[in-house]
Structure formats: C-alpha cells, structure tokens
PALUM-344932 format. One line per 3 residues: number of its first residue (from 1); for each residue z, x negated, y of C-alpha. Coordinates in steps of 0.001 Angstrom, whole numbers, plus 500000, padded with zeros to 6 digits. Layout:
NUM	Z,X,Y ~ ...
***
This chain:
1	302390,684652,590166 ~ 302299,685104,593908 ~ 305163,686230,595682
4	303108,688681,597510 ~ 302227,690340,594274 ~ 303319,693999,593680
7	306110,694471,590917 ~ 305058,696787,588152 ~ 308401,698622,588685
10	307959,699389,592431 ~ 307504,702826,593158 ~ 305207,703814,596164
13	306832,705181,599178 ~ 304861,708358,599108 ~ 305981,709259,595759
16	309637,708788,596816 ~ 308897,711104,599810 ~ 307540,713727,597641
19	310583,713683,595264 ~ 313010,713809,598047 ~ 311096,716577,599798
22	311102,718474,596432 ~ 314988,717982,596221 ~ 315434,718950,599730
25	313349,722138,599242 ~ 315192,723027,596051 ~ 318559,722466,597447
28	317360,724427,600700 ~ 316307,727286,598498 ~ 319530,727280,596659
31	321476,727119,599879 ~ 319469,729957,601445 ~ 319922,731892,598237
34	323570,731428,598264 ~ 323724,732237,601886 ~ 321700,735366,601380
37	323865,736415,598405 ~ 327222,735742,600084 ~ 326424,736429,603792
40	323362,738504,604098 ~ 323693,740654,601046 ~ 327362,740103,600451
43	328376,743618,600983 ~ 325644,744900,598561 ~ 326851,742624,595750
46	330468,743121,596334 ~ 329813,746823,596128 ~ 327971,746472,592884
49	330720,744405,591472 ~ 333197,746876,592272 ~ 330984,749500,590870
52	330681,747677,587565 ~ 334312,747451,587029 ~ 335395,750786,588561
55	335158,753951,586653 ~ 336584,757610,587230 ~ 338559,759210,584608
58	338754,763131,584970 ~ 341713,764332,583085 ~ 341237,767773,581717
61	343131,770630,583345 ~ 344806,773208,581057 ~ 343082,776633,581099
64	345167,779585,581952 ~ 346717,782091,579504 ~ 345515,785742,579049
67	348319,788244,578400 ~ 348258,791987,577555 ~ 350312,794422,579698
70	353545,793782,577401 ~ 353137,789940,577671 ~ 351606,789522,574285
73	349233,786457,574425 ~ 345389,787195,573844 ~ 344059,783936,574842
76	345850,780435,574879 ~ 345536,776667,574392 ~ 346765,775112,571102
79	346555,771673,569892 ~ 343727,770305,567740 ~ 344412,767201,565801
82	341516,764766,565483 ~ 341616,761380,563667 ~ 340182,758565,565794
85	339624,754753,565559 ~ 339456,752352,568472 ~ 337005,749600,567293
88	338791,746932,569480 ~ 342065,747651,567808 ~ 341213,746988,564256
91	342282,743800,562386 ~ 340151,740662,562674 ~ 339905,740400,558613
94	337049,742369,557410 ~ 338844,742923,554109 ~ 341849,744578,556034
97	339331,746802,557939 ~ 337640,748013,554639 ~ 341115,748734,553077
100	342045,750834,556066 ~ 338695,752714,555777 ~ 339214,753312,552087
103	343012,754616,552408 ~ 341768,756752,555428 ~ 338878,758227,553399
106	341029,759380,550685 ~ 343059,761455,553210 ~ 340424,762957,555371
109	337610,763276,552774 ~ 335024,761267,554840 ~ 333127,758678,552992
112	333698,755137,553962 ~ 329792,754409,554098 ~ 327019,756816,554587
115	323801,755886,556050 ~ 323462,753342,558844 ~ 324039,753129,562673
118	320765,754766,563386 ~ 321668,757641,561073 ~ 325156,758016,562866
121	323122,758451,566079 ~ 321777,761554,564882 ~ 325168,763138,564947
124	327619,764503,567525 ~ 331257,763670,567079 ~ 333152,765705,564638
127	329906,766672,562785 ~ 329924,765780,559035 ~ 327386,763286,557990
130	327722,759287,558650 ~ 330519,757418,556998 ~ 333668,755891,558781
133	332175,752443,558942 ~ 328930,753643,560554 ~ 330853,755870,563171
136	333030,752946,564116 ~ 330122,750504,564200 ~ 328186,752680,566455
139	331250,753046,568898 ~ 331874,749360,568928 ~ 328236,748664,570054
142	328818,751166,573021 ~ 332550,750718,574273 ~ 335021,749109,571785
145	338098,750170,573653 ~ 337038,753938,573543 ~ 338514,755900,570566
148	335753,757397,568253 ~ 336482,760567,566555 ~ 336213,760308,562762
151	337314,763933,561879 ~ 338445,766716,563878 ~ 340623,769714,563591
154	342819,768365,560777 ~ 346018,770282,559793 ~ 349271,769340,561587
157	350841,768185,558202 ~ 347878,765782,557765 ~ 348185,764603,561441
160	351886,763692,560720 ~ 350962,761712,557562 ~ 348263,759682,559486
163	350486,759016,562283 ~ 353104,757504,559958 ~ 350634,755355,558131
166	348877,754290,561540 ~ 351716,751737,561755 ~ 350198,749900,559077
169	346648,750822,560207 ~ 345909,749209,563514 ~ 343326,750940,565529
172	343723,754234,563879 ~ 345489,757156,565725 ~ 345680,760723,565951
175	344277,762415,569215 ~ 345766,765704,570308 ~ 342935,768003,572021
178	343692,771431,573426 ~ 341331,774137,572103 ~ 341267,777876,572935
181	342968,780155,570558 ~ 342777,783940,570388 ~ 345812,785395,568492
184	344348,788873,568492 ~ 340794,787570,567359 ~ 338168,790301,566821
187	340611,793018,567927 ~ 340080,792143,571684 ~ 336996,789734,571357
190	334726,792262,573349 ~ 337146,792315,576189 ~ 338450,788750,576149
193	335185,786853,575272 ~ 334909,783219,574299 ~ 334203,779770,575871
196	331109,777477,575530 ~ 329811,774231,576968 ~ 328539,774072,580624
199	324782,774965,580497 ~ 322221,772795,581862 ~ 321243,775128,584771
202	324811,774878,586189 ~ 325729,771237,585534 ~ 325128,770108,589310
205	327605,772884,590502 ~ 330234,772206,588016 ~ 329956,768249,588483
208	330408,768676,592012 ~ 333677,770726,591377 ~ 335028,767803,589081
211	334232,769041,585683 ~ 332805,766920,582835 ~ 329699,767997,581111
214	329766,768072,577277 ~ 333702,768050,577419 ~ 334935,770989,579719
217	333971,774559,578652 ~ 333527,777687,580762 ~ 333582,781441,579877
220	330630,782990,578104 ~ 331753,786464,577759 ~ 334455,789016,578809
223	337479,788124,580781 ~ 336882,784424,580092 ~ 333656,784836,582136
226	334594,787225,585033 ~ 338087,785481,585621 ~ 336562,781829,584896
229	337344,780536,588502 ~ 340852,781782,588208 ~ 341566,780446,584536
232	339812,777163,584983 ~ 342166,774924,587131 ~ 341274,771751,588569
235	340849,768478,586772 ~ 342766,765325,587646 ~ 341096,762331,588764
238	342098,758578,588134 ~ 340065,755710,589718 ~ 340666,752755,587393
241	339426,749031,586789 ~ 337909,748382,583436 ~ 336784,745110,581739
244	333247,744744,580120 ~ 334729,746285,576821 ~ 335732,749399,578694
247	339575,748747,578508 ~ 341537,750164,581438 ~ 343257,747440,583319
250	344774,749245,586352 ~ 344566,752096,588966 ~ 342678,751419,592070
253	343769,754588,593762 ~ 346653,756907,593457 ~ 345730,759338,590984
256	345177,762954,591427 ~ 347181,765277,589274 ~ 345587,768181,587262
259	346191,771528,588437 ~ 346572,774022,585583 ~ 344605,777222,585576
262	346221,780429,586563 ~ 347201,783055,583958 ~ 345630,786550,583978
265	347633,789686,582889 ~ 345383,792489,581523 ~ 346167,796204,581501
268	345301,796358,577778 ~ 348133,797395,575399 ~ 347451,795571,572227
271	349425,798122,569990 ~ 347115,800963,571396 ~ 344087,798782,571193
274	344969,798290,567383 ~ 345454,802040,566936 ~ 342102,802690,568616
277	340180,800325,566432 ~ 341787,801639,563269 ~ 341147,805107,564148
280	337445,804386,564954 ~ 336761,802213,561895 ~ 338552,804709,559531
283	336568,807628,560884 ~ 333186,805604,560610 ~ 334077,804484,557018
286	335148,807923,555926 ~ 331878,809619,557100 ~ 329688,806824,555767
289	331404,807288,552226 ~ 331001,810928,552489 ~ 327362,810727,553260
292	326789,807945,550743 ~ 324895,805747,553165 ~ 325561,803928,556502
295	325112,806852,558927 ~ 327413,805703,561710 ~ 326685,802168,562475
298	328673,801603,565721 ~ 331134,803258,568036 ~ 333319,802903,571147
301	336699,803856,572213 ~ 338194,803645,575648 ~ 341592,804924,576818
304	342724,804916,580607 ~ 345292,806057,582858 ~ 343287,808540,585194
307	345906,808206,587817 ~ 345618,804481,588130 ~ 342406,803399,586695
310	344155,801042,584219 ~ 342321,800454,580943 ~ 344880,800995,578271
313	342383,800024,575295 ~ 338816,799244,575039 ~ 337083,798937,571648
316	333494,798244,570951 ~ 332629,798341,567252 ~ 331090,796085,565645
319	332260,793082,567470 ~ 332640,789220,566597 ~ 335390,786812,565857
322	335892,784657,568978 ~ 337901,782162,567074 ~ 334933,780999,565383
325	333676,779875,568777 ~ 336857,777913,569796 ~ 335571,774449,569195
328	331778,774937,569236 ~ 329540,777827,568862 ~ 327953,777702,565314
331	324308,778307,565673 ~ 323800,780286,562437 ~ 326725,782630,563487
334	325491,783124,566932 ~ 321869,783945,565568 ~ 323475,786379,563100
337	325342,788127,565807 ~ 322414,788193,568194 ~ 319889,789430,565833
340	322153,792327,564599 ~ 320677,795659,566045 ~ 324038,796960,566586
343	324727,794277,569185 ~ 328083,792881,568181 ~ 328063,790368,570991
346	327649,793081,573712 ~ 330614,795266,574898 ~ 328986,798575,574438
349	331789,800300,576259 ~ 330095,798943,579521 ~ 326674,797853,578399
352	325268,800604,576254 ~ 323207,803192,578193 ~ 323330,806460,576068
355	322514,810121,576573 ~ 325899,811809,577192 ~ 325244,815084,575959
358	327529,817979,576527 ~ 330209,815820,578107 ~ 327986,815585,581092
361	328391,819330,581356 ~ 331567,818633,583471 ~ 329031,817505,586026
364	326823,820491,585909 ~ 330109,822817,585778 ~ 331528,821211,588841
367	328272,821442,590963 ~ 327419,824947,589858 ~ 330947,826485,590793
370	331365,824437,593948 ~ 327717,825533,595074 ~ 328497,829078,594149
373	325740,829161,591741 ~ 328207,831493,589917 ~ 331774,832513,590428
376	334645,832031,587999 ~ 334363,835353,586654 ~ 330636,835738,586729
379	329452,836972,583263 ~ 326475,834980,581951 ~ 324522,836054,578937
382	324195,833251,576299 ~ 321871,834289,573480 ~ 321197,831777,570658
385	317871,830992,572282 ~ 315920,831471,575460 ~ 312305,830868,576395
388	311667,829099,579587 ~ 308393,829378,581667 ~ 308330,825495,582300
391	306720,824713,585609 ~ 305936,821438,587203 ~ 305178,823267,590622
394	306698,826498,591871 ~ 303186,828154,591918 ~ 302392,827378,588195
397	301724,830703,586251 ~ 303669,831515,583205 ~ 301487,831411,580028
400	301896,831042,576468 ~ 301152,827371,576676 ~ 303923,826562,579137
403	306482,828638,577234 ~ 309230,826463,575898 ~ 312292,827485,573713
406	315837,826152,574545 ~ 318259,826784,571847 ~ 322217,826648,571767
409	324131,824392,569426 ~ 325436,827695,567631 ~ 321925,829108,567156
412	321271,827223,563746 ~ 324442,826381,561896 ~ 323607,825156,558471
415	320386,827075,558322 ~ 322129,830393,559453 ~ 320384,831698,562496
418	322537,833201,565216 ~ 320232,835168,567585 ~ 323299,836449,569562
421	324598,833022,570387 ~ 328024,833294,572234 ~ 327033,836527,573904
424	328563,837272,577359 ~ 330739,834383,578744 ~ 332404,833772,582010
427	332324,830324,583682 ~ 335542,829064,582019 ~ 334422,829949,578351
430	330849,828387,579138 ~ 332897,824862,579391 ~ 335204,825873,576686
433	332531,826760,574149 ~ 330022,824217,575502 ~ 327260,826778,575405
436	323945,825005,576056 ~ 322178,828279,577088 ~ 324771,828780,579781
439	324436,825467,581180 ~ 320599,825605,581199 ~ 320989,828563,583343
442	323524,826938,585656 ~ 321420,823872,586145 ~ 317973,825236,586451
445	318442,829159,586910 ~ 316832,831816,584703 ~ 314679,834729,585838
448	316716,837301,587727 ~ 320175,836494,586122 ~ 320574,833176,588058
451	317617,833071,590453 ~ 318306,829568,591673 ~ 320451,827259,589647
454	322057,823836,590738 ~ 318710,822106,590695 ~ 318174,818294,589909
457	318833,817120,593483 ~ 322166,818718,593755 ~ 322995,817754,590215
460	322350,814217,591006 ~ 324646,814326,593896 ~ 327539,815568,591764
463	326795,813186,588959 ~ 327116,810281,591427 ~ 330242,811575,592878
466	331693,811671,589303 ~ 330879,808126,588470 ~ 327422,808203,587013
469	324450,806231,587986 ~ 326002,802950,589246 ~ 328322,800292,587936
472	332045,800955,588061 ~ 332769,797449,589367 ~ 335327,796819,586410
475	336261,793065,586027 ~ 333834,792566,583066 ~ 330562,791101,582833
478	327353,792829,581539 ~ 328039,796345,583084 ~ 325043,798572,583301
481	324022,801249,585812 ~ 323056,804251,583611 ~ 320473,806439,584960
484	320758,809784,586860 ~ 317067,810667,587255 ~ 315223,812338,590018
487	311751,813597,590495 ~ 310731,810570,592544 ~ 312184,808246,589720
490	310104,810143,587157 ~ 306857,810011,589323 ~ 307348,806283,589863
493	308239,805186,586410 ~ 306483,807752,584278 ~ 303617,808917,586483
496	304565,812490,585795 ~ 305842,815320,587919 ~ 309239,816843,587301
499	309452,820149,585457 ~ 311882,822950,585279 ~ 312452,821836,581766
502	313511,818499,582834 ~ 316326,820158,584877 ~ 317315,822261,581902
505	317586,819137,579687 ~ 319224,817124,582440 ~ 321863,819822,582841
508	323193,819284,579418 ~ 323134,815460,579580 ~ 319786,814919,577710
511	316533,813756,578520 ~ 316440,811081,580911 ~ 320053,811070,581830
514	321941,808028,580496 ~ 325357,806655,580921 ~ 327699,803963,579783
517	330826,805072,577868 ~ 332888,804020,580798 ~ 331069,806174,583106
520	331545,809236,580904 ~ 335173,808472,580826 ~ 335264,808275,584533
523	333693,811657,585092 ~ 336471,813143,582793 ~ 339069,811179,584635
526	337828,812561,588101 ~ 338423,816267,586649 ~ 341715,815285,585002
529	342794,813528,588279 ~ 341974,816667,590401 ~ 339032,814992,592163
532	340435,811624,592644 ~ 338105,808723,591285 ~ 340197,805687,590592
535	338814,802063,590555 ~ 338660,801170,586702 ~ 340490,797965,586149
538	341371,795726,583302 ~ 343319,793043,585292 ~ 346984,793863,586054
541	347960,790593,587999 ~ 347375,786931,588234 ~ 350199,784410,587854
544	350415,780777,588266 ~ 351139,778468,585389 ~ 354894,779118,585749
547	354554,782873,585533 ~ 354967,783572,589270 ~ 352680,786305,590622
550	350151,784943,593039 ~ 348178,788035,593767 ~ 350619,790725,594792
553	350693,793837,597027 ~ 352523,793390,600406 ~ 353757,796025,602839
556	351846,795826,606198 ~ 354566,794037,608168 ~ 353401,791706,610751
559	350505,789328,610000 ~ 352188,787007,607311 ~ 349193,786831,605171
562	347017,784078,603465 ~ 343549,784787,602643 ~ 344130,788694,602997
565	342083,791433,601567 ~ 342756,794563,603585 ~ 343299,797721,601636
568	342691,801127,603224 ~ 343422,804755,602177 ~ 340870,807613,601952
571	341267,808079,605525 ~ 340619,804733,606644 ~ 344283,803823,607530
574	345491,800365,606444 ~ 347719,800644,603532 ~ 348533,796918,603254
577	346915,793758,602147 ~ 346332,791859,598857 ~ 347765,788310,599500
580	346659,785351,597526 ~ 349455,782668,597460 ~ 348712,779071,596502
583	352464,778388,596676 ~ 354431,781672,596254 ~ 357861,780113,596921
586	356915,778379,600131 ~ 354852,781300,601379 ~ 357615,783942,600767
589	360208,781585,602551 ~ 358153,782205,605810 ~ 358553,785862,605748
592	361631,787548,607194 ~ 364007,788853,604738 ~ 363302,792371,603671
595	359833,792452,605305 ~ 357926,792510,602230 ~ 357941,793757,598628
598	355933,792661,595647 ~ 354192,795268,593475 ~ 351966,793394,590988
601	349567,796287,590549 ~ 348425,798918,593006 ~ 345909,801450,592086
604	342687,801501,594085 ~ 341263,805057,594756 ~ 337520,804782,595298
607	337499,808405,596698 ~ 338796,811791,596602 ~ 336215,814292,596146
610	338501,817179,597735 ~ 338906,814938,600883 ~ 335825,812440,601127
613	332522,814211,601732 ~ 330377,812733,599022 ~ 327996,815595,598312
616	324970,815770,600296 ~ 324023,819368,601437 ~ 320539,820665,600551
619	318672,823553,601809 ~ 317347,825089,598592 ~ 314567,827701,598100
622	313047,828714,594646 ~ 311926,825370,593126 ~ 312563,823020,596097
625	315502,821559,598074 ~ 315528,819797,601346 ~ 318381,817266,601984
628	320105,817962,605395 ~ 321652,814451,606013 ~ 325104,816237,605928
631	327706,815677,603394 ~ 330684,818030,602224 ~ 333500,817831,599799
634	334296,819547,596542 ~ 336851,822404,596858 ~ 340108,821858,594855
637	339621,825279,593334 ~ 336225,824023,592046 ~ 337865,821146,590191
640	340682,823399,588904 ~ 338019,825876,587467 ~ 336502,822979,585520
643	340038,821815,584390 ~ 340806,825457,583164 ~ 337601,825254,581091
646	338797,821956,579548 ~ 342123,823450,578644 ~ 340473,826498,577023
649	338414,824198,574823 ~ 341665,823304,573168 ~ 343578,826606,573112
652	340595,829135,572441 ~ 340605,830007,568594 ~ 338140,829553,566873
655	335168,828620,569288 ~ 337194,826132,571434 ~ 335367,822919,570583
658	338710,820939,570405 ~ 340983,823824,569012 ~ 341426,822426,565576
661	342247,818783,566278 ~ 344598,819383,569066 ~ 346331,822608,568042
664	346215,822876,564385 ~ 346462,819254,563543 ~ 348102,817691,566547
667	351707,816888,565799 ~ 352980,816732,569576 ~ 353573,819855,571692
670	351750,818390,574693 ~ 349065,820416,576383 ~ 345748,818507,575888
673	342575,819267,577446 ~ 338979,818018,577035 ~ 335305,818113,576285
676	333086,817226,573182 ~ 329479,816162,573353 ~ 326621,816099,570747
679	323730,814093,572322 ~ 320228,813973,570787 ~ 318556,810590,570943
682	315338,809009,570015 ~ 315482,805140,570085 ~ 314077,802206,568030
685	316113,803012,565108 ~ 315347,806812,565101 ~ 311595,806085,565446
688	311699,803736,562410 ~ 313372,806608,560520 ~ 310677,809007,561745
691	313390,811104,563302 ~ 311956,811757,566709 ~ 310053,814917,565984
694	311247,818208,567339 ~ 314012,819628,565321 ~ 314830,816378,563667
697	316446,814288,566271 ~ 319528,812597,565341 ~ 322713,813065,567446
700	325521,810941,568698 ~ 329069,812148,568749 ~ 331265,812189,572023
703	334728,813499,572873 ~ 337140,812819,575763 ~ 340371,814381,576230
706	343378,813933,578583 ~ 347068,814673,578425 ~ 349480,816127,579604
709	347167,818867,581162 ~ 349436,819350,584241 ~ 350039,815659,584976
712	347537,813498,583019 ~ 348622,810089,582228 ~ 346098,809328,579577
715	342434,810120,579106 ~ 340644,808948,575877 ~ 336755,808729,575037
718	335389,808328,571577 ~ 331677,807623,570935 ~ 330034,807316,567398
721	326542,806220,567195 ~ 324481,808644,565061 ~ 327831,810607,564316
724	326576,814094,564626 ~ 328914,816701,566049 ~ 331353,815529,568608
727	333883,818014,567830 ~ 333879,817028,563972 ~ 333379,813244,564285
730	334588,811760,567501 ~ 337304,814419,568172 ~ 339570,813337,565298
733	339341,809736,566569 ~ 340598,810854,570124 ~ 343386,812767,568379
736	344707,809883,566517 ~ 344754,807618,569343 ~ 346458,810332,571483
739	349066,810681,568871 ~ 349603,806948,568712 ~ 350006,806654,572546
742	352818,809233,572612 ~ 354523,807708,569691 ~ 354355,804244,571456
745	355645,805769,574593 ~ 358617,807420,572667 ~ 359369,804003,571039
748	359321,802399,574317 ~ 361752,804818,576018 ~ 363984,804628,573141
751	364221,800801,573386 ~ 364792,801050,577316 ~ 367494,803756,576981
754	365049,806096,578705 ~ 365748,808998,576156
***
C-alpha cells in the first residue's frame, strides 16, 4: 500500500470543524443561559425562589366579648376540640398506621375507610363522609406537614383521652379552635346576632385588612354586625420559611402580634330580658289555647329608660338559636328560618313596619292641643258613629255616594250596638278613653263643631317630631323607616288624591301610617320625658380586652383629645367630646391630674320639642294648608295635657283603657301612665284568610306605659300580631314586665344597701 494512501480511520478536517463548532455553540448557549439566569435575570429568579419558600401565616385574633349592663356574658369565645392528624408525623410502618386508625376510629366513631381520595375531595373539613385513611391520604398529597381535621367539636373529656393516647399515636393531636358561644342563646339572639364566613362580595376588602377567607368570620346580624369593626381585632402575621413539604423552618421577619378585639357592654339587662320574653310568650300561649288555634303568631317587647334612651330589654318573638350558627350555618336550619312567614331571623322591634293604631293618637293629641284645634276643657261630642262627607277636593259636593261611616271602638262590643258612644268628652278623656270619634274630629275636623282639624300636613310634622317616619339610629342593622304619609306621597305611589277620609284614618294611626315598634316606643318616651327625645341606644360602652374603657366621656378641658367626636347641647354649646383611646393608660397620663373624668355612658338628646323649633308653621284654610318655612316649638303645657290624658287612662274607672291592669291588678303603689292601641290591618296573611273585607279586618294589639308618672325611669311597649284589643292582650304583658322591673330594682337596692 502506498504511503500516500488515506487511512480508513482518518476523519476529514471539515467534520472535526463541524463537531467542534457544535460543541462551542452548545457551550456558548449554556454559558449564555447561565449568564442570563444568574446575571441578567438573577433578581427575578432569586425573587421566585424566595417566594417559593416564603409563606405568610396569619394568626387569628380573639374576637371581643359582649356583656349586658350587669357584666353578664352574652357572647364569648370558647374552646372547640378537633382531632387532627399530621400525615408527615405518622409512623413509617403501614401496619402501625392502620393500628392507630383503628383505635382512633373506635373513640371518635369515624370509619377507617370510606370511599377514596376523590370521594374525600367532595367534603369540607369536619363534614362526615370519608374515612380516616382517605382524609389523611388527601392531606398528604397536598401538604404533609399541615394537620388535617378528622373530627371536630369533640367533648373535652374525649379530648383528654386522645391527648393521653397521642403519646403512643405519632401524628395524632388535639387542636384547640376558638368558636363563638352565646350563653343566653335565643333569649338575646335577635339583638346579638351571629357570625358567618366572609362573603365573596367582600373578600377583597377583608383580605386587604389581613383576614383569612374561609377561616375568619364576620357578623351577620345584630350587634355582631353593627359593632363588627370594634369586635374583630387584628390578626397577627408571621413571615416564615417552609420546605417543599410545607414544614415551617424559621421566621424570616419579626412576627406581628395579634390584637384582640374590643369588648362591648350593652344596656340590656338580661334579667329583665328574660322577664319580658316570658311575659310575652305566656300571654301568647294563653290566648292561643283559649281560642283553640294559633291566633297570635308573633310579638315584640321593648323596655327603655325614657330619660337616657338606654334599651333595657328588646324581645322579638319568634326568634332563633344563634348557638346553632356557631361553627357553621346549617343550610336546612337557615332555610327553615328564612321561609317562616313570622320572620324569626328579623328583629321585628326595629324592622317590622306596622299600623300603630291608637298609640299614634298621642301624636294627634299633641298636635291638636298645641295648634289650639281644641283647648283642654273643650267638650267634644263622641257618638258611637259619625258619617263623614268624604272629599278629595274642598269643592266636592256631599252626596250619598261619598258619605262614609266612621265608628268608635265602643260602638259594637260583642254585637251590642252603642249609638251614644262615649258622649261628651273633654280633651283629657278623649286620650284616656281612646275615643276614635274624638280623634277623627281632632285630626280632620267635623262640620261646625271643629271646623278645621289638625290636617295631614301638620299631623305629619308632629309625627316626625315624635320619632316617626325615619330610622332612630340605634346601633342595630336592619332598621326601617316606617311611613308618615302625605298627599304628595299618595299621588306619587298610589296615583290618587288625598281625601278627608284619609286624614281621619291617619289621625288614629291607621290607613297608610306605619311604624316600627321602636318608633312607637319613642313617641311615648317623648311624652313621658316632657318633650325630650333621647337617642335610643343599646351600646353602653366599649372596653379593651383587659376591661378598660376606651370610649368615654371627657369634660371639655383643653384639647387633650384623640379622634374626638364633639357633643353639643340643644343650644349648640359644646358639652364635651367623646374620646377614643387606643392606649388608655398612656393617654390619661398625658392629662393634668383632675382635668378629666370618665363617665362610660352619657345620654344623647336628639332634641327637646319645648325648646327646639321642629314644627313647621302652616297657614291653613278649610281643606288646604300652606307651609311658611318658619318653625315653632311645642308648648310645655301641651305636653303636660297629653301626659294627663295618659295618666287618666290608668286611674279612670271603668273606661280608662289601662285601669284594670295597673290599678286593680298591679301590686305596686307606683303611678303608671300609658296608652293602648288596637290596629286594624290587611296583609298577605289576612288576605289568605279572607279577612280584608269591611268589618272583618283583624287587629294587632299594642300597649305602651311608663312609670313613675312624675319622674319616669322606664317605658315599656308590647305588641302582639293579630292579638286583638291592646288593653286586653298587650296591657297585661306590659304590666308583668313593669312589675318585674321594680322587683329587680328593689333587689338591687337591697343588695347595695340602698334601702
């Protein structure tokens, strides 16, 4: 072979160049990629790496406690014991794991195996369904170091047993979870409310404030809702490093401690609340048994101090059991409540808009005497029935077609017709006897006897001044406005003109007039308190988690205030400031000694009708009134005249509508005054029963009463749906609660050595 011949193993140069070029390109690409990852995009990847091992743990804050005025707990947090298993903590031997499952299953009554992992995915934690093995397997596939709940809300005794056995059961533990507890349950449920999960519509807001969706709860009703921001507190925050299995390795930042929610002290006296509920339910049960069918389906009781506006008791019946909502809201129970026509989920004391009936006559009486429609001694003829020429315009002629009869409540008593009615009455006895005919005339006038009555325009002015027609502003959600109708409202909403008959009906609290029970109580409180309308309140004070007052009244000395809310008196003079203190001790130390005083509760007067001009002046001719844009007060003697009528309702025998319950049957020698009401109505329930025809309308029962007459310290209202006569049904309820109040007062005085 020639020496110049080419070896079969020799590689052509061009191939070598190609290989080396490829190697250089690959290495160059790798170097470039490495440079890009570490230099050009280094910060991005470092950030993602940190994000992968960094997580935030938001420790739940303890929710504030709710107390009654005597310090009795109405809402608190209690320990709920849950059995949990940490998958990563279980033994390595599957036989040991199965043995743990079997022994645990016997204690907690959860099967070892039920379904598969896909089946377990269909259930939330604590909901019965999958077996222990399936729950743990699902948790192990997601986060092995995160405990999974096997059974929730076990007894404390069982929790102790499992804790003892957990020494021999690696991975098994008992988790303590705080849940809401309501010691008074349904007794105060309509006031306190309940909690629920954060709704989807508010997730963004609550997440931005550090709360955890599907864990933290917010108020859904009552004080739990209205004072939610006060009660919630602030979650703690820990930024930690975790491994790929979810195990916490270390804190990356100093942790932020949780801030417990503040406590709320209510004005409610639980003892009086119980007495009120018992009196209401007993009376309802008695009359339902007497009638042999469920006639009275619901009712309301409210007790208030008329001089301070403090709500002492508020009962809405029927109600619900808020402890059943403590862990979660059962769907079947919520549906049952929401579909009940008696609306047990609603606090009817502030949300039900009802015809007030004769208790509204306090408004008509106040307006008529103040506008000098009649004088205190004016004699008014009150036959059992009068016939009105109903007019829609002042020029309408009187014919047989527009003649409308209006009867008094005494006209037909059990089929016995009383044509004479009450006869001749003065103003005081019109109130005491609650004569419909008298108030028809006071409100709308009648022929030559009272040529021009109060009229709807002026009547609406006095109604609003006494608290009707707008929300009171009490610290409870769901309050309604009620309705004080006007001719303009009727034209807009019903497409009809106002008639003289409408004025007659409105003058006795019927027709288009509606009010909440709280508004009716306020109107009576204005009369009892001699023209002063106090802001109704159910919150007495706010305390921090250690029981120190953080919202208090300070004397107006200097400007040592934090987040002040100025309070002025009826003449616009500064009376002081409300001070919200984030740290009471530090704040108080900054003030000169003796320069301040703390009074946890200070009444807030909305207005004094004898001082504040709230009544617009109208120039009235027959059938029409023009507003002048000027305002006036209610004379003190006008208020006193109405008060006298309410007192006569008790002392006049036999026609005083409250004489029997507060004179013959009342055990205390305390001067009581008040007003009854019987209000015809036509709602969906009445229509279904074919009761909305003339002469067949069913009636609600109302009564309000206050005592002592000269210096009232309590006013009580009772309402019974479809109850009938107020003096027969509602008055005994009020009397029993009044008796309980003074008995409790005597007990408290004896215990404190007050005599």
